[in-house]
C-alpha atoms as one frame of an Amber mdcrd trajectory, in Angstrom:
protein
 219.140  95.287 136.081 217.123  92.072 136.027 218.536  88.734 136.801 216.925
  85.397 136.361 217.554  83.207 139.319 217.477  79.465 139.120 217.768  77.139
 141.990 219.044  73.734 141.192 217.760  70.854 143.180 219.548  67.647 143.129
 218.746  64.231 144.405 214.991  64.321 144.277 214.451  67.910 145.302 211.985
  69.946 143.296 211.497  73.607 142.785 209.197  75.449 145.231 207.761  78.721
 144.059 206.132  81.514 146.312 202.239  81.476 146.320 200.492  84.589 147.690
 197.023  82.872 147.937 198.267  80.440 150.497 199.278  83.279 152.856 195.861
  84.926 152.630 194.045  81.770 153.641 196.263  81.408 156.692 195.518  84.968
 157.718 191.750  84.322 157.400 191.995  81.270 159.608 193.773  83.281 162.297
 191.154  86.038 162.149 188.292  83.607 162.568 190.060  81.993 165.540 190.460
  85.376 167.233 186.767  86.136 166.684 185.717  82.854 168.306 187.975  83.454
 171.283 186.618  86.986 171.758 183.043  85.717 171.480 183.733  83.015 174.081
 185.262  85.548 176.460 182.320  87.948 176.038 179.882  85.100 176.597 181.713
  84.041 179.738 181.657  87.619 180.995 177.925  87.937 180.356 177.243  84.675
 182.139 179.325  85.826 185.113 177.570  89.175 185.264 174.131  87.503 185.148
 175.133  85.042 187.864 176.408  87.821 190.104 173.262  89.868 189.579 171.000
  86.906 190.307 173.014  86.068 193.393 172.802  89.687 194.537 169.006  89.757
 194.131 168.730  86.612 196.206 170.940  88.139 198.869 168.828  91.304 198.862
 165.650  89.240 199.251 167.215  87.245 202.042 168.429  90.391 203.762 164.985
  91.956 203.457 163.421  88.842 204.942 165.904  88.746 207.783 165.342  92.444
 208.585 161.512  92.089 208.934 160.467  92.677 212.592 159.077  89.780 214.591
 155.650  90.606 216.039 153.400  88.639 218.369 149.874  88.147 217.048 146.696
  86.846 218.637 143.414  85.579 217.234 140.787  86.930 219.667 137.762  84.845
 218.663 134.349  85.727 220.139 133.482  85.103 223.782 130.772  86.002 226.264
 131.979  89.183 227.985 130.471  90.380 231.230 130.602  94.147 231.308 132.040
  95.791 234.400 132.109  99.374 235.572 134.858 100.434 237.949 134.085 103.066
 240.573 135.510 104.491 243.763 133.854 105.844 246.860 133.639 105.899 250.634
 132.293 103.287 253.023 129.554 104.309 255.430 126.872 102.918 257.700 123.798
 102.179 255.645 121.558 103.484 258.430 123.618 105.549 260.842 121.804 106.433
 264.069 123.114 109.434 266.070 122.299 109.192 269.788 122.210 112.064 272.275
 120.677 112.954 275.601 116.881 113.098 275.423 116.142 113.694 279.092 116.700
 116.564 281.475 120.370 115.701 281.542 122.850 115.564 284.337 126.292 114.317
 285.187 127.448 111.105 283.526 128.351 108.492 286.140 129.630 105.757 283.813
 129.910 104.780 280.137 129.234 101.092 279.602 130.243 100.512 275.963 133.156
 101.045 273.594 133.245 101.588 269.801 133.198  98.331 267.876 130.821  96.584
 270.280 127.431  95.255 269.300 124.520  96.672 271.303 120.878  95.688 271.709
 117.782  97.844 271.546 117.167  99.386 274.989 120.665  98.629 276.270 122.055
 101.353 278.567 125.078 103.010 276.970 125.783 105.639 279.646 124.399 106.130
 283.176 123.444 109.683 284.238 123.126 110.757 287.871 119.445 110.609 288.921
 119.662 111.085 292.705 117.526 114.234 292.712 114.983 112.817 290.313 114.749
 109.648 292.403 113.709 111.652 295.479 111.112 113.456 293.440 109.763 110.127
 292.241 109.574 108.876 295.838 107.555 111.963 296.824 105.127 111.340 293.994
 104.695 107.721 295.067 103.811 108.946 298.548 101.328 111.370 297.065  99.611
 108.432 295.375  99.112 106.746 298.725  97.674 109.956 300.221  95.239 110.274
 297.347  94.212 106.669 297.639  93.521 107.150 301.380  91.383 110.212 300.664
  89.495 108.254 298.022  88.793 105.403 300.455  87.562 107.844 303.113  85.261
 109.571 300.626  83.856 106.233 299.541  83.161 105.196 303.175  81.360 108.467
 303.889  79.217 107.973 300.818  78.377 104.389 301.780  77.199 105.428 305.277
  75.174 108.288 303.862  73.378 105.990 301.493  72.240 103.829 304.421  70.924
 106.867 306.317  69.095 108.457 303.435  66.516 105.676 303.485  65.649 106.584
 307.096  65.343 110.251 306.210  68.287 111.480 308.254  70.233 112.737 305.237
  68.859 114.623 302.286  69.343 113.893 298.674  71.548 116.986 298.373  73.941
 115.603 301.000  74.235 112.396 298.995  75.146 114.375 295.851  77.785 116.328
 297.768  79.364 113.165 299.197  79.321 111.524 295.762  81.180 114.488 294.253
  83.732 114.364 297.083  84.316 110.664 296.433  84.713 111.238 292.666  87.232
 114.051 293.230  89.276 111.867 295.548  89.358 109.077 292.965  90.418 111.578
 290.291  93.230 112.827 292.534  94.481 109.268 292.765  94.655 109.076 288.968
  96.505 112.408 288.815  99.009 111.266 291.421  99.630 108.027 289.591 100.099
 109.854 286.275 102.549 112.285 287.872 104.536 109.428 289.373 104.596 107.572
 286.038 105.777 110.707 284.272 108.559 111.112 286.796 109.671 107.512 286.369
 109.648 107.944 282.577 111.798 111.075 282.829 114.186 109.255 285.093 114.502
 106.413 282.608 115.286 108.954 279.898 118.196 110.264 281.912 120.262 107.212
 280.985 121.410 107.062 277.371 120.152 103.864 275.711 120.453 102.241 272.293
 117.347 102.775 270.144 118.003  99.655 268.036 120.334  96.704 267.587 123.538
  97.599 265.845 127.265  98.207 265.824 128.582 101.053 267.963 130.680 103.253
 265.686 131.744 106.085 267.997 131.314 107.583 271.450 131.810 111.221 272.470
 131.104 111.165 276.190 133.152 110.409 279.297 132.303 109.915 282.983 131.931
 113.210 284.843 130.698 115.043 281.763 127.450 117.006 282.154 125.034 116.268
 279.324 121.683 117.616 278.306 119.450 118.322 275.360 122.089 120.602 273.797
 125.030 118.239 274.158 124.847 116.995 270.585 125.652 113.479 269.381 127.165
 111.282 272.098 127.102 107.907 270.291 126.733 106.700 266.697 125.318 103.285
 265.827 125.160 101.434 262.506 121.687  99.924 262.627 121.893  96.129 262.411
 125.563  96.553 261.467 124.637  97.272 257.849 127.427  98.846 255.777 127.301
 100.411 252.323 129.614 101.942 249.745 128.795 105.291 248.185 130.152 104.792
 244.656 130.656 107.839 242.426 129.630 107.235 238.799 129.353 109.279 235.634
 125.995 109.871 233.963 126.779 107.267 231.285 127.671 104.617 233.862 124.587
 105.373 235.948 122.440 104.622 232.910 124.077 101.178 232.518 123.312  99.801
 235.987 120.148  98.857 237.850 119.085  98.113 241.412 120.047  94.564 242.399
 123.106  94.102 240.150 126.026  92.365 241.900 129.123  94.300 242.914 132.589
  93.318 244.153 133.931  95.849 246.673 137.613  95.956 247.662 138.505  98.233
 250.593 141.830 100.063 250.581 144.415  98.154 252.598 143.159  94.684 251.687
 143.035  92.556 248.567 139.844  90.785 249.624 136.724  91.543 247.591 133.360
  91.620 249.360 130.102  90.742 247.622 127.403  93.380 247.579 124.644  94.709
 245.400 123.292  98.062 244.307 120.276  98.918 246.442 119.756 102.539 245.465
 120.727 104.760 242.514 120.844 108.497 243.002 118.017 110.285 241.148 120.147
 113.433 240.781 123.606 114.285 239.431 125.949 116.802 241.016 125.944 119.793
 238.626 129.546 120.642 239.555 131.228 117.240 239.186 128.660 115.673 236.789
 128.750 112.553 238.978 125.937 110.594 240.543 125.905 108.097 243.379 125.145
 104.397 243.577 124.617 102.974 247.068 125.954  99.425 247.409 124.719  97.298
 250.323 127.316  95.131 252.095 127.218  92.566 254.884 129.176  93.531 257.982
 132.839  92.561 258.173 135.630  93.992 260.351 137.517  95.037 257.201 134.622
  97.275 256.166 135.215 100.402 258.197 132.826 103.334 257.735 134.741 106.373
 256.545 137.259 104.245 254.658 137.854 104.221 250.893 137.121 101.372 248.487
 136.905 100.423 244.822 133.972  98.634 243.220 133.515  96.486 240.104 129.854
  96.722 239.117 128.348  94.176 236.732 126.811  95.974 233.749 125.342  93.342
 231.412 127.009  90.873 229.022 127.704  90.540 225.276 129.321  88.161 222.763
 132.245  89.932 221.094 136.004  89.748 220.520 138.148  90.780 223.465 141.681
  92.141 223.183 144.387  92.958 225.710 144.900  96.672 226.247 148.360  96.471
 224.627 146.791  95.589 221.256 144.476  98.607 221.071 145.938 101.896 219.823
 144.314 105.287 219.374 144.896 108.563 217.565 142.816 111.500 216.396 140.836
 109.137 214.169 139.853 106.884 217.072 140.783 103.399 218.247 142.459 100.918
 215.906 144.562  97.751 215.726 147.088  96.319 213.264 146.101  93.166 211.364
 148.619  90.768 209.755 147.263  89.742 206.360 148.449  88.174 203.096 152.200
  88.246 202.558 152.712  88.910 206.269 151.959  92.583 205.744 150.295  94.644
 208.431 147.326  96.910 207.847 145.395  99.289 210.078 141.881  98.313 211.168
 139.622 100.880 212.854 137.523  99.469 215.698 134.939 100.569 218.227 135.676
  99.558 221.801 133.228  98.671 224.542 133.498  97.728 228.190 136.928  97.644
 229.820 137.368  94.634 232.106 140.282  93.204 234.049 140.781  90.707 231.195
 140.844  93.228 228.357 138.727  95.471 226.144 135.568  94.347 224.358 135.477
  95.192 220.646 131.989  96.198 219.544 132.739  96.539 215.823 135.625  96.318
 213.371 136.711  92.734 214.075 135.105  89.373 213.409 137.419  87.574 215.809
 139.284  85.495 213.195 141.943  88.092 212.342 145.581  87.972 213.408 145.915
  91.056 215.580 149.297  92.463 216.565 149.454  92.030 220.322 152.006  94.690
 221.215 154.432  97.243 219.745 151.877  98.183 217.086 152.792 101.840 217.519
 156.186 101.133 215.884 154.717  99.562 212.741 153.744 101.228 209.482 150.759
 100.362 207.327 151.906  97.844 204.650 155.100  96.847 206.463 156.256  93.223
 206.181 156.625  91.401 209.486 157.326  87.967 210.878 154.186  86.974 212.821
 154.441  84.733 215.854 151.137  83.471 217.191 150.364  83.006 220.865 147.377
  81.310 222.480 144.818  83.282 224.431
């Protein structure tokens, strides 16, 4: 059943009827508001995500930078490098003179010198008993006087005969006989004198004397010892005190040196270096060790003891090239190399060819111009292309 409804409005009130269009518009406004809110939220989320990503990238970059290893680098430049060859060897007398008994020998009465003393040419080193030889020499001196007396008598007989021959008391044949007698007597005088001189010379050879000036290195004789031609070496002398070092060198090093080049020799047991020079280079090489010998002349000093051991630094020319400390040079099956710090602080391998090794470092013959930043140490722990933090140091 349908009823008509009527609402009465009094005192200025009017009738209000239901309008469905008005409700739809309100719903549209709410929908649009929700869309704007959702869009704002999405935009805010996107902005936040972008900010967090950007911040994370910066943190990653910063972390990467902070994790880069710090390496010490050096710029070698180019300098004049004096090449040096290191060698070892023994010290010895440059001219060692062995001295023995050159006479008939006998019992040693006294030894007048000790090792380490300087001796002069002709100085008596040891006195040998010559009592028997002295008596023999005295007998020969007496024989000289007998011969001289015979010669004088023969001359007097000849002189008297010459005066009588003019008177005809003596024949010419007698004169010839007396002349021959006189000549024989004179000859016997010469023989006696020669025999006596020979005896004196033999007696002088009994004592052991120095053949030249020098430094006495050793003695192997004592008083009471009987010596002779088979006694061997009794003393050793370094002629003029000259010392040398016998340096052992490889074939390559022998080819790099020449006679006259300076050498610094340091004996074992001392830090003092002695100046010398190469005076002879061996013309042969030992086929077993493949080593040759360089003889280095030295001036006498008490620290230079023959038989001792020493090291030598031999000058072997000069060159202008970069020089690196040993810690900067690496090697593998491809050869020697270094690490260079280039653009972007990244390291890269650089193959080089090394030259002479000196106390100050290694000469670089090729591979470097001298202006590069070379990693000084710890290069073995770096990888090609790795980023580093270089820290330069002065040479």
